C-alpha positions as a printed NumPy array, in Angstrom:
array([[ 40.509, -46.947, -31.97 ],
       [ 40.264, -43.798, -29.383],
       [ 37.066, -41.505, -30.082],
       [ 37.841, -38.235, -31.169],
       [ 33.977, -36.999, -30.492],
       [ 33.527, -34.609, -28.019],
       [ 32.352, -35.526, -24.391],
       [ 28.868, -33.726, -23.461],
       [ 30.672, -32.407, -20.106],
       [ 33.957, -30.796, -22.48 ],
       [ 32.074, -30.142, -24.702],
       [ 30.366, -27.766, -21.971],
       [ 33.051, -26.185, -21.08 ],
       [ 34.956, -25.704, -24.311],
       [ 31.147, -24.053, -25.019],
       [ 31.259, -21.581, -21.802],
       [ 35.466, -20.937, -22.86 ],
       [ 34.516, -19.768, -26.165],
       [ 31.556, -17.551, -24.536],
       [ 33.727, -15.797, -21.656],
       [ 36.183, -14.799, -25.46 ],
       [ 33.45 , -13.381, -27.332],
       [ 32.66 , -11.656, -24.342],
       [ 36.016, -10.159, -23.66 ],
       [ 36.334,  -9.782, -27.227],
       [ 33.546,  -7.656, -27.725],
       [ 34.895,  -5.347, -24.716],
       [ 38.153,  -5.107, -26.416],
       [ 36.955,  -4.589, -29.68 ],
       [ 33.741,  -2.94 , -30.014],
       [ 33.956,   1.176, -29.735],
       [ 30.155,   0.963, -28.226],
       [ 31.151,  -0.975, -25.203],
       [ 34.698,   0.588, -25.408],
       [ 33.515,   3.934, -24.079],
       [ 33.831,   5.064, -20.233],
       [ 31.263,   3.662, -18.354],
       [ 29.248,   6.753, -17.574],
       [ 28.496,   7.335, -21.33 ],
       [ 27.894,   4.362, -22.1  ],
       [ 24.906,   4.008, -19.062],
       [ 23.352,   7.035, -20.639],
       [ 23.184,   5.685, -23.621],
       [ 21.221,   3.185, -22.358],
       [ 19.01 ,   4.716, -20.396],
       [ 17.907,   6.312, -23.658],
       [ 17.581,   3.026, -24.98 ],
       [ 15.791,   1.692, -21.489],
       [ 14.211,   4.628, -19.838],
       [ 11.259,   6.139, -20.262],
       [  8.157,   4.264, -21.107],
       [  5.149,   3.661, -19.539],
       [  5.077,  -0.742, -19.151],
       [  1.653,  -1.751, -18.504],
       [ -0.209,  -5.187, -18.585],
       [ -1.153,  -7.178, -21.541],
       [ -4.498,  -7.791, -22.047],
       [ -6.109, -10.749, -24.273],
       [ -9.197, -11.441, -25.866],
       [-11.176, -15.011, -24.304],
       [-13.213, -16.067, -27.023],
       [-16.115, -14.268, -25.887],
       [-14.877, -10.907, -26.615],
       [-13.683, -10.2  , -22.958],
       [-10.538,  -9.166, -21.909],
       [ -8.377, -11.034, -19.402],
       [ -4.674, -10.321, -18.464],
       [ -2.322, -12.561, -20.109],
       [ -0.541, -14.865, -17.87 ],
       [  1.912, -17.656, -18.667],
       [  2.556, -20.401, -16.527],
       [  5.666, -20.713, -17.513],
       [  6.28 , -16.989, -18.017],
       [  3.992, -15.599, -15.255],
       [  2.975, -12.125, -16.232],
       [  3.25 , -10.674, -19.388],
       [  3.591,  -6.681, -20.033],
       [  3.587,  -4.467, -23.527],
       [  5.357,  -0.848, -23.774],
       [  2.207,   1.68 , -23.364],
       [  3.383,   4.544, -25.969],
       [  2.703,   5.649, -29.523],
       [  5.892,   4.862, -30.556],
       [  5.028,   0.438, -29.43 ],
       [  1.855,  -1.111, -31.547],
       [ -0.741,  -2.468, -29.308],
       [ -0.912,  -5.032, -30.983],
       [  2.688,  -6.184, -29.752],
       [  2.774,  -9.563, -29.049],
       [  3.508, -10.202, -24.848],
       [  6.591, -10.684, -22.83 ],
       [  8.351, -10.913, -19.319],
       [  9.069,  -7.769, -18.43 ],
       [ 13.093,  -8.719, -18.506],
       [ 12.956,  -9.45 , -22.31 ],
       [ 11.228,  -6.236, -23.054],
       [ 14.267,  -4.806, -24.264],
       [ 15.918,  -5.856, -27.803],
       [ 19.126,  -4.56 , -26.146],
       [ 19.21 ,  -6.813, -22.702],
       [ 19.424,  -9.317, -25.505],
       [ 22.623,  -8.5  , -27.304],
       [ 24.877,  -9.909, -25.535],
       [ 26.167, -10.431, -22.11 ],
       [ 27.86 ,  -7.641, -21.194],
       [ 25.371,  -5.085, -22.424],
       [ 22.893,  -7.399, -20.067],
       [ 24.386,  -7.078, -16.882],
       [ 24.829,  -3.509, -17.559],
       [ 21.084,  -3.473, -17.636],
       [ 19.341,  -5.16 , -16.723],
       [ 18.009,  -3.192, -13.18 ],
       [ 17.999,  -0.541, -15.852],
       [ 14.263,  -1.117, -17.213],
       [ 13.273,  -1.776, -13.669],
       [ 14.463,   1.299, -11.958],
       [ 14.059,   3.85 , -15.448],
       [  9.899,   3.265, -16.716],
       [  6.496,   3.432, -14.757],
       [  5.12 ,   0.437, -14.123],
       [  1.378,   0.959, -14.688],
       [ -1.121,  -1.85 , -12.947],
       [ -4.773,  -2.045, -12.864],
       [ -5.358,  -5.659, -11.325],
       [ -3.741,  -6.281,  -7.791],
       [ -2.886, -10.231,  -7.998],
       [ -0.721,  -8.994, -11.979],
       [  1.044,  -6.389,  -9.594],
       [  1.093,  -9.064,  -7.124],
       [  2.477, -12.144,  -9.333],
       [  4.943,  -9.831, -10.81 ],
       [  6.974,  -8.661,  -7.439],
       [  6.538, -12.58 ,  -6.475],
       [  8.333, -13.7  ,  -9.339],
       [ 11.283, -10.912,  -9.007],
       [ 14.936, -10.928,  -7.49 ],
       [ 14.818,  -8.83 ,  -4.185],
       [ 17.381,  -6.018,  -6.441],
       [ 14.619,  -6.097,  -9.57 ],
       [ 12.463,  -5.635,  -7.203],
       [ 14.164,  -2.466,  -5.193],
       [ 15.183,  -1.294,  -8.519],
       [ 11.988,  -0.233,  -9.702],
       [ 11.319,   3.74 ,  -9.811],
       [  7.711,   4.572, -10.339],
       [  4.196,   2.911, -10.363],
       [  0.952,   3.936, -11.893],
       [ -2.638,   2.579, -10.767],
       [ -6.067,   3.413, -10.481],
       [ -7.644,   4.608,  -6.972],
       [ -9.265,   1.668,  -6.862],
       [ -6.194,  -0.402,  -7.234],
       [ -4.896,   1.998,  -4.045],
       [ -7.955,   0.411,  -2.398],
       [ -7.29 ,  -2.836,  -2.629],
       [ -3.644,  -2.893,  -1.744],
       [ -4.515,  -1.08 ,   1.666],
       [ -6.8  ,  -3.533,   1.95 ],
       [ -4.104,  -6.349,   0.818],
       [ -4.113,  -8.32 ,   3.924],
       [ -7.764,  -8.708,   4.747],
       [ -7.683,  -9.525,   0.91 ],
       [ -4.976, -12.747,   1.184],
       [ -3.091, -11.107,  -1.273],
       [  1.066,  -9.729,  -0.595],
       [  1.625,  -7.38 ,  -2.986],
       [  5.454,  -6.358,  -1.292],
       [  4.473,  -3.346,  -2.456],
       [  5.182,  -1.604,   1.032],
       [  9.472,  -2.788,   0.459],
       [ 10.197,  -1.362,  -3.172],
       [ 13.349,   0.856,  -1.433],
       [ 13.743,   2.183,  -4.759],
       [  9.587,   3.845,  -5.368],
       [ 10.068,   7.648,  -5.61 ],
       [  6.985,   7.865,  -7.786],
       [  3.236,   6.763,  -7.451],
       [  0.87 ,   7.943, -10.21 ],
       [ -2.534,   7.389,  -9.512],
       [ -5.686,   7.685, -12.35 ],
       [ -8.815,   9.204, -11.125],
       [-11.292,   6.897, -12.192],
       [-14.871,   7.746, -13.338],
       [-16.625,   5.01 , -11.263],
       [-14.762,   6.316,  -7.693],
       [-17.03 ,   9.926,  -8.315],
       [-19.864,   7.545,  -9.068],
       [-19.535,   6.243,  -5.927],
       [-18.997,   9.375,  -3.721],
       [-15.34 ,   9.165,  -3.602],
       [-14.554,  13.195,  -2.889],
       [-11.255,  14.144,  -5.547],
       [ -9.27 ,  15.046,  -2.72 ],
       [ -9.872,  11.579,  -1.116],
       [ -7.04 ,  11.083,  -4.186],
       [ -4.391,  13.073,  -2.113],
       [ -5.674,  10.778,   1.483],
       [ -5.041,   7.875,  -0.131],
       [ -1.952,   9.084,  -1.542],
       [ -0.686,  10.347,   2.295],
       [ -1.579,   7.134,   3.74 ],
       [ -0.076,   5.058,   0.681],
       [  3.412,   6.712,   1.63 ],
       [  3.144,   6.624,   5.562],
       [  2.749,   2.586,   4.918],
       [  6.16 ,   2.155,   2.874],
       [  9.014,   2.069,   4.169],
       [ 11.76 ,   3.766,   1.951],
       [ 14.058,   6.826,   3.177],
       [ 13.271,   9.026,   0.883],
       [  9.557,  10.966,   0.169],
       [  7.7  ,   9.847,  -2.4  ],
       [  6.234,  11.577,  -5.171],
       [  2.652,  11.32 ,  -5.349],
       [  0.338,  12.362,  -8.566],
       [ -2.928,  12.83 ,  -9.694],
       [ -3.858,  12.153, -13.366],
       [ -6.783,  13.115, -14.056],
       [ -7.078,  13.196, -17.441],
       [ -5.293,   9.439, -18.204],
       [ -2.047,  11.213, -19.764],
       [  0.904,   9.313, -17.265],
       [  3.915,  12.141, -17.847],
       [  7.254,  11.574, -19.156],
       [  9.324,   9.053, -16.735],
       [ 12.348,  11.861, -15.886],
       [ 14.933,   9.189, -15.665],
       [ 18.15 ,  11.422, -16.076]])
């Protein structure tokens, strides 16, 4: 008697065909996806841009803060904005916005936007290096804005001697660096104008074909990200 059960390979093909059919149907029938690409991109930009994405801190058993790291997902992040609860669960950057998970077409059209249209805020050298190491070249090259403290700038400039490769010098789309003023650096005798010196040296080392805006954040309030 012939079996009518679908074999695994056939099921996989059928599943692929079904997903492709759904993608085509969405593009033809969805009022949102039928909008012109330029208008869709502006909508995606409003939904996935203008945020500060920062490392997620958790407390260990002794109450000390540690950076969250998962063996499977790497460094996790959260949105640092007044609209988002600080208790938000840590997640990878690739899934930080629900819009990217809505359908295949939205994923394709927004996958680089969350890197290009937000500011990535780092406090720790190895965390930054870990993220850059996990990103594909297109994702890494989409990063347009970074924020970090003075001490991290010092660490990056000395990263070759620390044995930590950050790949920060090859961020081809980097347009802005926000340097946070840190009290500990003042106590160590660092003058205020030395941030400018650090920023200039930092700018000279990054191999991008355009100038990089250096912003000094004296109050600990990162400026709004102008992505439009």
